[in-house]
C-alpha positions in Angstrom: -16.3 3.6 14.4 -17.6 6.3 12.0 -15.2 9.2 11.7 -17.6 11.7 10.1 -15.6 12.2 6.9 -17.4 11.3 3.7 -15.8 9.4 0.8 -16.8 12.3 -1.5 -14.7 14.7 0.6 -11.4 12.8 0.1 -11.8 10.9 -3.2 -9.6 11.8 -6.1 -11.8 13.7 -8.6 -9.2 13.8 -11.4 -8.6 10.1 -11.6 -7.1 8.4 -14.7 -9.5 6.5 -16.9 -9.2 4.7 -20.2 -11.6 3.2 -22.8 -11.9 -0.6 -22.9 -10.7 -0.8 -26.5 -7.1 0.5 -26.0 -4.2 -2.0 -26.0 -2.2 -3.2 -23.1 0.9 -1.2 -24.3 -1.2 2.0 -24.6 -2.6 1.4 -21.1 0.9 0.8 -19.7 2.2 4.1 -21.3 -0.7 6.0 -19.8 0.0 4.5 -16.3 3.7 5.4 -16.5 3.0 8.9 -17.8 0.5 9.6 -15.1 2.4 7.8 -12.4 -0.4 5.6 -11.3 -0.7 1.9 -10.4 -4.3 1.5 -11.7 -6.7 3.0 -14.1 -10.5 3.0 -14.3 -11.9 1.4 -17.5 -15.1 3.2 -18.5 -17.3 3.9 -21.4 -19.8 6.8 -21.4 -18.9 7.4 -17.8 -20.1 3.9 -16.9 -17.7 1.7 -15.0 -16.6 -1.3 -17.0 -13.6 -2.5 -14.9 -10.2 -1.6 -13.7 -6.7 -2.3 -14.9 -3.9 -2.6 -12.3 -0.2 -3.2 -12.6 -0.9 -6.8 -11.5 -3.4 -7.3 -14.3 -0.7 -6.2 -16.8 1.9 -8.4 -15.3 -0.4 -11.5 -15.3 -1.2 -10.8 -18.9 2.5 -10.6 -19.8 3.1 -13.8 -18.0 0.5 -15.5 -20.2 2.5 -14.2 -23.2 -0.4 -12.1 -24.5 0.5 -9.8 -27.4 0.8 -6.4 -25.6 0.4 -4.5 -28.8 -2.8 -6.2 -29.9 -4.6 -7.3 -26.8 -7.2 -4.9 -25.6 -7.5 -4.0 -21.9 -11.1 -5.3 -21.8 -9.6 -8.8 -22.2 -7.3 -8.4 -19.1 -9.1 -6.0 -16.9 -10.7 -6.8 -13.6 -14.4 -6.8 -14.4 -15.9 -7.5 -10.9 -15.2 -4.2 -9.3 -16.7 -3.1 -6.0 -17.5 0.6 -5.7 -18.7 2.9 -3.0 -21.1 5.9 -2.9 -19.7 9.3 -2.1 -22.0 9.7 1.0 -20.4 6.8 2.8 -18.1 7.3 5.7 -14.4 6.7 5.0 -14.4 4.1 7.8 -17.0 2.1 5.8 -14.8 2.5 2.7 -11.8 1.1 4.6 -13.8 -1.9 5.9 -15.0 -2.6 2.3 -11.4 -2.5 1.0 -10.4 -4.9 3.7 -13.2 -7.3 3.1 -12.7 -7.3 -0.7 -9.0 -7.3 -0.4 -8.4 -4.2 -2.6 -6.5 -1.0 -2.0 -8.9 1.2 -4.0 -12.6 1.8 -4.8 -14.2 3.6 -7.6 -16.8 6.1 -6.3 -20.1 5.6 -8.1 -23.4 7.4 -8.5 -25.9 5.4 -10.6 -23.1 3.2 -11.9 -21.3 6.3 -13.2 -17.7 6.8 -11.9 -17.3 10.2 -10.3 -14.2 9.6 -8.3 -11.5 7.2 -7.1 -10.6 6.4 -3.5 -7.4 4.7 -2.3 -6.2 3.5 1.1 -3.6 6.3 0.8 -6.3 8.9 0.4 -7.9 7.7 3.6 -4.7 7.3 5.6 -3.5 10.8 4.7 -6.7 12.3 6.1 -7.2 9.9 9.0 -3.9 8.1 10.0 -5.4 6.6 13.1 -7.3 4.1 10.8 -3.9 2.6 9.8 -4.3 -0.3 12.3 -7.7 -1.2 10.8 -6.3 -1.0 7.2 -3.4 -3.3 7.9 -4.9 -5.8 10.4 -4.4 -9.4 9.3 -2.1 -8.3 6.4 0.2 -11.2 5.6 3.7 -10.0 5.4 6.0 -12.0 3.0 8.1 -14.4 4.9 6.4 -13.3 8.1 7.2 -16.4 10.2 10.9 -16.3 9.1 11.1 -12.7 10.1 9.7 -13.4 13.5 12.2 -16.2 14.0 15.0 -13.8 13.2 13.6 -11.1 15.5 13.3 -13.6 18.4 16.8 -14.9 17.8 18.4 -11.5 18.0 16.2 -10.2 20.8 19.0 -10.0 23.3 21.1 -7.9 20.9 18.3 -5.5 19.9 18.8 -1.8 20.3 16.4 -0.3 22.8 16.6 3.4 22.3 18.4 6.3 20.6 20.7 8.8 22.3 24.2 9.4 23.4 26.3 6.4 24.3 27.2 6.2 28.0 30.8 5.1 27.1 31.9 7.3 24.1 29.1 9.9 23.8 28.2 9.2 20.2 24.6 9.7 19.3 23.4 6.4 18.0 21.1 3.4 18.4 21.8 2.2 21.9 21.9 -1.3 23.5 21.2 -1.9 27.2 24.1 -3.6 28.8 23.6 -3.9 32.5 22.5 -0.5 33.7 24.2 1.4 30.8 23.2 2.2 27.2 26.0 1.6 24.7 26.4 2.1 20.9 27.2 -0.9 18.8 31.0 -0.2 18.9 31.2 0.1 22.6 28.9 -2.9 23.1 31.3 -5.0 21.0 34.3 -3.7 22.9 32.7 -4.5 26.2 31.6 -8.0 25.2 35.0 -8.8 23.7 33.7 -9.1 20.2 35.8 -6.1 19.0 37.7 -6.7 15.8 40.5 -4.4 15.0 
């Protein structure tokens, strides 16, 4: 399902990059200052790796010295990139297969841009379903159990309550739509 939009058209050109010899704490400060969750590690424009928030957290959990440990010791070295001429659909498929939310954009192993799922979904929101198919949601089974357990009490639409006229989330009771308060009154669950 090619969409006709190229990676090079939507990639971030002013991405944040660092050198491999800076420390973890310097890297974290840069990420905070720039408001990003990951940075490209490169040397002479060549991709060396990437450091994500997750990489920093894992390093901290191992009790590495954040003031002395260089990012080249903690970075993700096996990074999958994409060419700027590829369709954004191909990029999204690659992200899904590799289980990443970002791809460096490469020409001859040189980083020229950075592409994230957000970049793609801002431009082509109908690809949302593809991006999040098979995503495991934390506690997914427990959430489904709760949803099924309260199914009979679930609100079904928004609008004015047929009883009191308040605009709210409405529950179908018989052939009427009632707000939560009126539903409780009608079912005898009202607490004064």
